[in-house]
C-alpha atoms as one frame of an Amber mdcrd trajectory, in Angstrom:
protein
   0.035  -0.103   0.095   1.560   3.370  -1.185   0.548   6.610   0.744  -0.451
   9.722  -1.210   1.337  12.921   0.141  -2.152  14.263   0.966  -2.416  11.401
   3.486   0.660  12.267   5.528  -1.519  13.655   8.180  -2.349  10.001   9.353
  -1.772   9.339  13.003   1.348   8.303  14.206  -0.004   5.090  15.204  -1.449
   4.254  11.624   1.988   5.332  10.114   3.975   3.238  12.590   1.676   0.135
  11.843   2.265   0.453   7.923   5.931   0.980   8.494   6.181  -1.966  10.709
   4.567  -3.778   7.968   7.331  -3.064   5.606   5.601   0.046   3.797   8.692
   2.108   2.942   6.699   5.119   1.926   4.911   5.032   5.123   8.406   5.124
   7.009   9.400   8.188   5.044   6.079   9.942   6.006   6.475   8.779   9.708
   9.899  10.645   9.567   8.275  13.546   7.983   5.707  13.606  11.032   8.401
  13.609  13.424  10.220  16.182  11.683   7.309  18.574  11.214   5.393  17.773
  14.496   2.536  16.385  12.546   0.142  14.771  15.093   3.062  14.296  17.473
   5.548  16.191  19.206   8.694  17.092  16.825  11.480  14.708  17.238  14.406
  15.023  14.722  16.269  11.917  15.914  13.173   9.788  15.317  12.920  11.686
  11.969  16.514  10.728  10.875  16.005   6.920  12.091  12.910   6.726   9.830
  14.483   8.191   6.883  17.719   6.070   7.599  15.584   3.028   7.441  13.606
   4.111   4.366  16.702   5.298   2.630  18.479   1.813   3.234  15.594   0.416
   1.379  16.164   2.841  -1.513  13.639   5.428  -0.846  14.786   8.358  -2.866
  13.189  11.316  -0.977  14.784   9.742   2.419  18.125   9.610   0.753  17.820
  13.046  -0.279  16.849  14.276   3.012  19.573  12.443   4.819  22.019  14.240
   2.287  20.622  17.592   3.411  20.937  16.710   7.077  24.519  15.614   6.911
  25.454  18.546   4.625  24.279  21.216   6.910  24.817  19.254   9.999  21.188
  19.156  11.183  20.508  16.797  14.071  23.485  14.513  12.869  27.144  15.826
  12.799  28.089  17.676   9.712  29.634  15.174   7.314  30.149  16.176   3.449
  31.238  12.646   2.420  28.085  11.048   3.873  25.988  13.856   2.510  27.463
  13.049  -0.984  26.963   9.399  -0.529  23.162   9.865   0.034  22.752  12.717
  -2.742  24.561  10.224  -4.981  21.943   7.376  -4.234  18.903   9.760  -4.671
  20.624  11.357  -7.843  21.070   7.698  -9.431  17.214   7.436  -9.050  16.491
  10.630 -10.555  15.947  13.091  -7.754  16.596  16.395  -9.581  17.731  18.509
  -6.520  20.158  15.647  -5.528  21.349  15.672  -8.890  21.896  19.478  -8.493
  23.436  19.248  -4.881  25.930  16.328  -5.977  26.968  18.384  -9.109  27.645
  21.549  -6.873  29.747  19.264  -4.410  31.723  17.903  -7.350  32.325  21.309
  -8.813  33.643  22.679  -5.699  35.452  19.189  -4.396  33.281  19.374  -1.181
  33.398  15.983   0.401  34.244  14.468  -2.694  37.218  14.616  -5.298  36.704
  17.685  -7.608  35.308  16.497 -10.847  33.688  18.958 -13.390  33.166  16.086
 -15.926  31.038  14.031 -13.449  29.318  17.205 -12.292  28.397  17.719 -15.955
  26.890  14.341 -16.280  24.734  14.927 -13.142  23.574  18.288 -14.446  22.881
  16.678 -17.912  20.370  14.118 -16.113  18.900  16.905 -14.185  18.448  18.957
 -17.482  16.775  15.986 -19.231  14.029  16.561 -16.472  13.748  20.255 -17.364
  15.421  21.525 -14.420  15.888  25.418 -15.097  18.630  25.516 -12.385  20.524
  22.769 -14.014  20.411  24.562 -17.314  22.109  27.375 -15.892  24.660  25.539
 -14.066  25.501  23.433 -17.113  25.574  26.488 -19.347  28.253  27.923 -16.962
  30.292  24.844 -17.346  30.310  25.113 -20.887  30.815  28.859 -20.934  33.986
  28.553 -18.768  35.188  25.279 -20.287  35.015  23.206 -17.064  34.794  19.482
 -17.574  34.077  20.150 -21.202  35.422  22.191 -24.190  34.626  25.771 -23.944
  31.431  26.474 -25.996  29.555  29.802 -25.720  27.017  28.736 -28.100  25.988
  25.693 -26.052  26.007  28.070 -22.853  23.624  30.323 -24.910  21.169  27.287
 -25.686  21.222  26.361 -22.050  20.518  29.678 -20.702  17.649  30.299 -23.090
  16.372  26.926 -22.428  16.344  27.890 -18.548  14.377  31.028 -19.217  11.933
  29.063 -21.248  11.416  26.549 -18.415  11.185  29.507 -15.929  10.881  33.085
 -17.100  11.665  34.107 -13.572  14.943  32.538 -13.393  17.128  35.485 -12.740
  20.467  33.632 -13.022  19.787  32.548 -16.436  18.722  36.058 -17.428  21.913
  37.508 -15.851  24.136  34.729 -17.504  22.766  35.380 -20.811  23.082  39.030
 -20.498  26.884  38.617 -19.570  27.424  36.384 -22.608  26.041  39.234 -24.857
  27.921  42.107 -22.951  31.268  40.202 -23.549  30.617  39.750 -27.118  30.303
  35.954 -26.947  27.083  35.829 -28.981  27.301  36.975 -32.741  24.569  39.517
 -33.769  23.588  40.404 -30.289  23.834  44.098 -29.480  24.851  45.602 -25.974
  21.425  46.941 -25.731  20.017  43.582 -25.492  22.489  42.901 -22.621  21.312
  46.110 -20.859  17.638  44.932 -20.971  18.218  41.549 -19.752  20.335  42.952
 -16.974  17.527  45.527 -16.097  15.193  42.736 -16.070  17.077  40.539 -13.672
  18.107  43.704 -11.499  14.468  44.569 -11.265  13.766  41.288  -9.645  16.508
  41.970  -7.029  19.249  39.696  -8.700  22.324  41.246  -6.894  24.998  40.621
  -9.518  22.783  42.070 -12.149  22.423  45.276 -10.007  26.128  45.426  -9.603
  26.756  44.902 -13.147  24.521  47.743 -14.142  26.027  49.863 -11.235  29.592
  49.278 -12.841  28.553  49.784 -16.410  26.964  53.305 -15.539  29.981  54.086
 -13.278  32.607  53.298 -16.072  30.599  54.035 -19.084  31.380  50.672 -20.559
  28.454  49.743 -22.822  26.254  52.834 -21.886  26.744  56.306 -21.384  28.455
  57.114 -17.967  25.744  58.039 -15.467  26.732  58.372 -11.940  23.195  59.069
 -10.703  21.986  55.735 -12.213  25.158  54.026 -11.185  24.571  54.996  -7.553
  20.882  53.837  -7.749  21.930  50.256  -8.767  24.999  50.034  -6.636  22.978
  50.978  -3.594  20.479  48.153  -4.361  23.470  45.533  -4.500  24.815  46.841
  -1.368  21.850  46.026   0.418  22.856  42.386  -0.240  26.371  43.086   1.495
  28.261  43.006  -1.998  31.637  44.242  -1.022  32.431  45.752  -4.626  29.091
  47.855  -4.672  30.192  49.241  -1.082  33.629  50.133  -2.474  32.205  51.963
  -5.465  29.538  53.660  -3.449  32.312  54.889  -1.075  34.235  56.395  -4.159
  31.165  58.265  -5.366  30.278  59.552  -1.848  33.758  60.802  -1.128  33.976
  62.686  -4.587  30.395  63.716  -4.757  29.782  61.701  -8.027  26.041  61.368
  -8.963  25.062  62.105  -5.347  26.018  64.921  -2.712  29.407  64.596  -1.190
  29.149  62.743   2.173  32.612  61.587   3.562  31.206  59.910   6.785  28.807
  57.726   4.712  31.666  57.103   2.164  33.772  55.809   5.170  30.878  53.781
   6.411  30.843  51.935   2.795  34.512  51.639   2.734  34.748  50.175   6.213
  32.084  47.679   5.570  33.593  46.627   2.335  37.018  46.496   4.009  35.837
  44.440   7.017  34.574  41.968   4.516  37.860  41.576   2.783  37.849  44.114
   0.006  41.577  45.087  -0.276  40.900  48.225  -2.277  38.529  49.481   0.340
  41.113  48.988   3.084  43.821  50.749   0.952  41.417  53.900   0.400  40.725
  54.054   4.190  44.430  53.472   5.100  45.265  56.589   2.610  42.607  58.893
   3.901  43.760  58.420   7.210  47.403  58.631   6.313  47.149  61.810   4.359
  44.238  63.293   6.052  42.185  63.403   2.729  38.692  64.481   3.338  39.009
  63.522   7.073  41.243  64.149  10.157  44.707  62.674   9.851  44.872  59.547
  12.082  48.127  57.402  11.977  46.674  54.959  14.155  43.735  54.190  11.827
  46.093  54.307   8.904  48.264  51.727  10.556  45.141  49.360  11.450  43.965
  49.282   7.580  47.532  48.981   5.993  48.432  46.177   8.533  45.405  44.257
   7.180  46.661  44.499   3.734  50.229  43.871   4.962  49.280  40.509   6.594
  48.285  39.708   3.075  51.746  40.600   1.590  50.956  43.740   0.039  54.324
  45.364  -0.416  52.699  48.687  -1.061  51.073  48.641   2.543  54.418  47.353
   4.090  56.051  50.305   2.453  53.383  52.929   3.852  53.710  51.345   7.233
  57.468  51.670   7.173  56.961  55.446   5.929  54.505  56.181   8.914  56.708
  54.449  11.555  59.745  56.687  10.097  57.978  59.935   9.361  54.929  59.994
  11.797  55.853  57.926  14.928  59.712  58.183  14.636  59.895  54.319  15.532
  62.839  53.402  13.365  62.911  49.928  14.397  59.424  49.316  13.141  60.004
  51.244  10.103  63.096  48.976   9.170  60.982  45.821   9.911  58.281  46.963
   7.411  60.511  48.296   4.818  62.527  45.018   4.997  59.265  42.954   4.422
  58.436  45.292   1.325  62.102  45.345   0.165  62.417  41.421   0.227  59.407
  41.383  -2.071  60.898  43.790  -4.423  59.498  47.084  -3.503  62.271  49.552
  -4.833  61.207  52.396  -2.607  61.520  50.288   0.479  64.897  49.041  -0.811
  66.036  52.544  -1.237  64.652  53.877   2.079  66.160  50.760   4.099  69.492
  51.530   2.520  69.164  55.239   3.432  68.298  54.370   6.970  71.173  51.868
   7.290  73.637  54.569   5.846  72.600  57.935   7.323  70.482  57.269  10.479
  72.050  58.560  13.505  71.458  55.622  15.759  72.715  52.059  16.266  70.843
  50.634  13.151  73.705  52.253  10.957  75.179  49.346   9.045  77.160  50.322
   5.948  77.364  46.716   4.455  73.424  46.451   4.554  73.188  50.049   3.154
  75.248  48.890   0.128  73.310  45.825  -0.333  70.116  47.485  -0.545  71.404
  50.365  -2.684  72.401  47.735  -5.047  68.939  45.789  -4.825  67.444  49.256
  -5.587  69.503  50.180  -8.690  68.849  46.354 -10.070  65.067  46.294  -9.591
  63.824  49.897  -9.961  62.308  51.278 -13.236  62.446  54.687 -11.955  65.111
  56.860 -13.172  65.417  59.337 -10.113  65.280  56.436  -7.818  68.073  54.609
  -9.570  70.245  57.789  -9.605  69.740  58.439  -6.034  70.687  54.692  -5.236
  73.801  55.089  -7.257  74.775  58.198  -5.437  74.270  56.231  -2.128  76.603
  53.333  -3.516  79.154  56.147  -4.308  78.885  57.483  -0.740  79.048  54.228
   1.126  82.193  53.190  -1.005  84.148  56.399   0.340
C-alpha cells in the first residue's frame, strides 16, 4: 500500500503500523511527521532514524533528506562525505535536487574529489528532467570550459532553455546578459544585454544590480551616468556586496552622482574592508594617512595598512614603514616593514632601507646592509630618479 502525500496527516499509530509492515513510503512519512511535528511532538532524531531505515531500502526522498541533514549538520554531525553518498544514491534514482547538489559538491570538491566532468553528467540528467536551475549551472560549465570544451553557443542554448522553463530564473537572465555583454553571441547588441540586466536587476538579482552599477560608473556599454550607477549599486549593497560598497564609497567621497558625504563614504569603505575588500582598506588607509577629506589619524592608517600587509601587500608594507619613520619616529618598526617590502621587490622600500642603514644617527647604522640595499634598488627599480639616488648612495658608502 502506497501513501499519497495528502495522506501524510495520518496518525503516528497508523503510520507506524504501516511502516512496521514494511511500507517504506509510510516510513518516510513517519519521519516527516516527526520532523514537522504532525500529530506528534517534533523529534528530529526519530525522523532521522525513519529516513535512514527508508533510505537503506532505496527510498529516494529519504536519501535526499539524509543528504541535506549531513550536509548542513542538522541533528547529525556535519559530514560532507556522507552527504555526498546519500545525494548520489538519490541522484541515481533521478532526484533532481540531489543531482544539482551532488553536481555542486563535485564542482567545488566538497566532500568528494573535484570532478567537473562528473558534475556535467549529473547536470545533464537534471536538464533531461527540465530543471531550469540545472540548465544555468551546466551552461556555466560550457561557458567557462570546465569539464567540457569551452562553448559559448551551448551555454547560450542552455541559458535560453532555462528562461523558457522558468521566465523568472534571474540567474539565467543574468548569465545570458553577460554572454552578450562580453561579445560571445554573434549578432547580439549591447542594448540587449542592458535590457536583460535590467530585467534581472528589477527582480532583485544582486549581480545584475552590481553589473549595471559598474556599467554606468565606468561608461562601458552605456553612457556614464553616476546617478544611475549610485541607484543600482545601492541596491546591490543591500545584499552586502563588497564591490558595490567600495564603488559607493568612491562616489560619496568625491560627490559623483550624489552629494558628497565623507562620513557615509567611510561607512561603505569600512563595511567593504571588514569583509575583505583590499581596495577599500587601501583607500581608508590613505585617507587617514594623508588626511584626505578626514582628520589625519596614523593609528587608523596603520590598522588598515596592517590588514593589507598581512596579505603580503608590499605597498602597504612600504606605507607602514613610512608612517613609522616619518609620523611616529619608530625606526625599528620602520626597518621591519621596509625590510618585508624590500624583500618582495619594492624599490622604494629598498632605497629607504639603504638610506636608514647609511645615514640614520642611531645604532641601526650598517654600511654593508646599506650597500646591499642600494644595489638591490639599482637592479630592480624602473624609476630613473630612484636609480640615480641609489647610485649616489653606492658611491657614498664606498668612500
